FIPAZA-331096 format. One line per field, with one value per residue (C-alpha): chain; x, y, z. Coordinates in nm, 2 decimals, padded with zeros to 4 digits. Last residue first. Example, Ala and Ser with C-alpha at 12.3 -4.5 7.8 and 13.67 -1.06 7.14 Angstrom:
unit	(A,A) $
xx	(01.37,01.23) $
yy	(-00.11,-00.45) $
zz	(00.71,00.78) $
This chain:
unit	(A,A,A,A,A,A,A,A,A,A,A,A,A,A,A,A,A,A,A,A,A,A,A,A,A,A,A,A,A,A,A,A,A,A,A,A,A,A,A,A,A,A,A,A,A,A,A,A,A,A,A,A,A,A,A,A,A,A,A,A,A,A,A,A,A,A,A,A,A,A,A,A,A,A,A,A,A,A,A,A,A,A,A,A,A,A,A,A,A,A,A,A,A,A,A,A,A,A,A,A,A,A,A,A,A,A,A,A,A,A,A,A,A,A,A,A,A,A,A,A,A,A,A,A,A,A,A,A,A,A,A,A,A,A,A,A,A,A,A,A,A,A,A,A,A,A,A,A,A,A,A,A,A,A,A,A,A,A,A,A,A,A,A,A,A,A,A,A,A,A,A,A,A,A,A,A,A,A,A,A,A,A,A,A,A,A,A,A,A,A,A,A,A,A,A,A,A,A,A,A,A,A,A,A,A,A,A,A,A,A,A,A,A,A,A,A,A,A,A,A,A,A,A,A,A,A,A,A,A,A,A,A,A,A,A,A,A,A,A,A,A,A,A,A,A,A,A,A,A,A,A,A,A,A,A,A,A,A,A,A,A) $
xx	(01.12,00.87,00.81,00.46,00.23,-00.01,-00.06,-00.14,-00.37,-00.58,-00.60,-00.71,-00.98,-01.10,-01.09,-01.32,-01.18,-01.34,-01.08,-00.85,-00.50,-00.36,-00.01,00.11,-00.15,-00.04,00.26,00.02,-00.02,-00.17,-00.10,00.28,00.35,00.71,00.81,01.03,01.23,01.32,01.59,01.87,01.74,01.64,01.77,02.09,01.88,01.69,01.77,01.72,01.39,01.28,01.37,01.17,00.89,00.83,00.59,00.26,00.06,00.25,00.32,00.68,00.82,00.57,00.80,00.81,00.47,00.43,00.66,00.42,00.50,00.59,00.84,00.98,01.29,01.43,01.13,01.24,00.93,00.74,00.64,00.77,00.45,00.24,00.47,00.41,00.04,00.06,00.27,00.04,-00.14,-00.44,-00.67,-01.01,-00.97,-00.70,-00.58,-00.33,-00.30,-00.05,-00.28,-00.57,-00.37,-00.15,00.17,00.32,00.17,00.04,-00.15,-00.49,-00.38,-00.32,-00.65,-00.85,-00.69,-00.78,-01.14,-01.17,-01.03,-01.21,-01.44,-01.13,-01.03,-00.74,-00.48,-00.23,00.01,00.08,00.31,00.56,00.76,01.13,01.22,01.48,01.26,00.98,01.20,01.25,00.88,00.84,01.09,00.94,00.59,00.70,00.92,00.68,00.37,00.12,-00.22,-00.54,-00.85,-00.98,-01.31,-01.42,-01.13,-01.28,-01.63,-01.48,-01.30,-01.61,-01.81,-01.52,-01.50,-01.21,-01.31,-01.49,-01.42,-01.54,-01.22,-01.00,-01.16,-01.17,-00.79,-00.74,-00.91,-00.71,-00.40,-00.45,-00.12,-00.09,00.23,00.36,00.10,-00.16,-00.02,00.22,00.49,00.65,00.93,00.99,01.24,01.11,01.25,01.51,01.82,01.88,01.93,02.27,02.34,01.97,02.00,02.25,02.05,01.74,01.93,02.04,01.69,01.53,01.77,01.65,01.29,01.34,01.52,01.24,00.99,01.21,01.24,00.87,00.79,01.06,00.92,00.62,00.27,00.05,00.23,00.30,-00.06,-00.19,00.04,-00.02,-00.40,-00.41,-00.37,-00.64,-00.92,-00.86,-00.84,-01.17,-01.34,-01.21,-01.38,-01.20,-01.48,-01.38,-01.02,-01.12,-01.34,-01.06,-00.82,-00.51,-00.25,-00.37,-00.41,-00.07,00.09,-00.11,00.03,00.38,00.37,00.23,00.55,00.73,00.49) $
yy	(-01.27,-01.03,-00.88,-00.73,-00.82,-01.02,-00.71,-00.49,-00.76,-00.76,-00.38,-00.37,-00.63,-00.42,-00.10,-00.25,-00.38,-00.28,-00.47,-00.76,-00.79,-00.50,-00.41,-00.28,-00.01,00.14,00.30,00.53,00.73,00.76,00.85,00.82,01.13,01.27,01.52,01.43,01.69,01.56,01.77,01.75,01.58,01.28,01.29,01.08,00.79,00.75,00.39,00.30,00.48,00.28,-00.04,00.05,00.16,-00.18,-00.07,-00.26,00.04,00.33,00.63,00.60,00.65,00.93,01.15,01.37,01.38,01.01,00.94,01.08,01.34,01.61,01.88,01.92,02.10,02.35,02.32,02.55,02.72,02.79,02.45,02.28,02.38,02.19,01.89,01.89,01.89,01.60,01.40,01.45,01.11,01.13,01.18,01.34,01.72,01.71,02.04,02.29,02.61,02.85,03.04,03.05,03.21,03.12,03.26,03.31,03.13,03.38,03.15,03.29,03.27,02.89,02.82,03.05,02.90,02.55,02.66,02.81,02.50,02.22,02.14,02.12,01.80,01.77,01.58,01.86,02.06,02.39,02.58,02.82,03.09,03.16,03.53,03.47,03.62,03.39,03.09,03.23,03.27,02.91,02.79,02.99,02.86,02.50,02.49,02.31,02.19,02.47,02.47,02.34,02.56,02.63,02.51,02.39,02.15,01.96,01.94,01.83,01.55,01.44,01.42,01.25,00.95,00.82,00.55,00.61,00.52,00.85,00.93,00.78,00.96,01.29,01.25,01.21,01.54,01.70,01.56,01.76,01.96,02.18,02.24,01.88,01.68,01.79,02.05,01.91,02.14,02.24,02.49,02.76,02.94,03.14,03.03,03.18,03.09,02.73,02.71,02.60,02.86,02.86,02.48,02.53,02.79,02.57,02.27,02.45,02.59,02.25,02.08,02.32,02.23,01.86,01.91,02.14,01.86,01.60,01.80,01.88,01.51,01.42,01.67,01.44,01.56,01.60,01.38,01.11,01.11,01.06,00.77,00.62,00.62,00.42,00.08,00.19,00.21,-00.13,-00.27,-00.10,-00.25,-00.59,-00.56,-00.54,-00.61,-00.97,-00.88,-00.62,-00.87,-01.13,-00.89,-00.81,-00.64,-00.80,-01.14,-01.11,-01.05,-01.34,-01.57,-01.44,-01.47,-01.83,-02.01,-01.82,-01.96) $
zz	(-00.72,-00.86,-01.20,-01.21,-01.49,-01.27,-01.05,-01.34,-01.48,-01.16,-01.15,-01.51,-01.43,-01.13,-01.34,-01.61,-01.93,-02.26,-02.46,-02.40,-02.26,-02.06,-01.95,-02.28,-02.28,-01.95,-02.11,-02.30,-01.99,-01.64,-01.28,-01.24,-01.45,-01.44,-01.71,-02.01,-02.20,-02.55,-02.73,-02.47,-02.16,-02.36,-02.72,-02.66,-02.55,-02.88,-02.95,-02.58,-02.58,-02.89,-02.71,-02.40,-02.62,-02.77,-03.03,-03.07,-03.16,-03.32,-03.11,-03.00,-03.36,-03.40,-03.20,-02.89,-02.72,-02.81,-02.52,-02.27,-02.00,-02.25,-02.36,-02.71,-02.82,-03.08,-03.32,-03.60,-03.74,-04.06,-04.19,-03.88,-03.69,-03.93,-03.90,-03.53,-03.58,-03.82,-03.58,-03.28,-03.31,-03.07,-03.37,-03.35,-03.38,-03.11,-02.98,-03.12,-02.91,-03.07,-03.31,-03.07,-02.79,-02.50,-02.65,-02.30,-02.00,-01.74,-01.51,-01.60,-01.97,-01.95,-01.77,-02.00,-02.31,-02.18,-02.11,-02.46,-02.64,-02.44,-02.73,-02.94,-02.77,-02.52,-02.70,-02.66,-02.88,-02.71,-02.94,-02.77,-02.94,-02.88,-02.88,-02.61,-02.35,-02.47,-02.38,-02.03,-01.99,-02.11,-01.85,-01.56,-01.64,-01.65,-01.34,-01.11,-01.30,-01.29,-01.12,-01.28,-01.22,-01.57,-01.43,-01.77,-01.76,-01.47,-01.61,-01.94,-01.76,-01.58,-01.91,-02.09,-01.86,-01.64,-01.40,-01.07,-00.71,-00.58,-00.38,-00.65,-00.94,-00.74,-00.68,-01.05,-01.12,-00.84,-01.00,-01.31,-01.29,-01.59,-01.79,-01.86,-01.65,-01.91,-02.16,-02.42,-02.53,-02.86,-02.85,-03.11,-03.33,-03.63,-03.96,-04.19,-03.99,-03.88,-03.50,-03.37,-03.11,-03.02,-02.97,-02.69,-02.50,-02.53,-02.40,-02.09,-02.03,-02.08,-01.84,-01.58,-01.69,-01.63,-01.30,-01.17,-01.26,-01.09,-00.78,-00.76,-00.78,-00.53,-00.28,-00.26,-00.18,-00.49,-00.74,-00.48,-00.35,-00.71,-00.77,-00.42,-00.48,-00.80,-00.62,-00.38,-00.64,-00.78,-00.43,-00.34,-00.65,-00.56,-00.22,00.11,00.36,00.41,00.47,00.73,00.92,00.91,01.09,00.89,01.11,01.44,01.27,01.12,01.46,01.61,01.33,01.39,01.77,01.79,01.72,01.99,02.25) $
């Protein structure tokens, strides 16, 4: 009888009918769910965000002591998953089983309804109290400019105006925009959820970002402040082989790329 227990137990957990009904599309949808749920519900997500911005305050104070005179001091921040929490948009994708597309994204940004990432608003208000400006360097497109400003202003973010909002005019490479800021400002630190938010060394295609991170390890928590984002990012690119992959194929390749034992 003991030999029958394990197979029966498995049958109860995974009835044949349920297995037959589990489509590849559902599997692709489900393997994204945990990331969205973690961001929306876990205390750990909030803790990591507060931790990042607590380090940002300490680092800002130190950099202010060392700042070069003659230029205005500033911080450069990304927006999505750095200041604004877009997990409701990602949740919609999971619930409807749809992939990302610009029409849905613009419909979401037009609502100007994103909430703040924990700690973000407090940090930037603290920076403003030290006469440190904020430049919002985001890869949202210029067509989302007014809605983005509305969202930032509604939440009370400082320096949320046309001059300080620098969106993408076609390129996702932020280096040119950072250099523009540097013409008249000292950039004391940068905040983002994606490595390319910090330096062009992380942006170039084919880069082994793990090696680049190791080389720049002293910058993290001091000049580069990283926010958690399990939902999406440039890190995904190294997982996929081929172009124009659908979500089911991406899901398959993600599983194949895992390191098991």
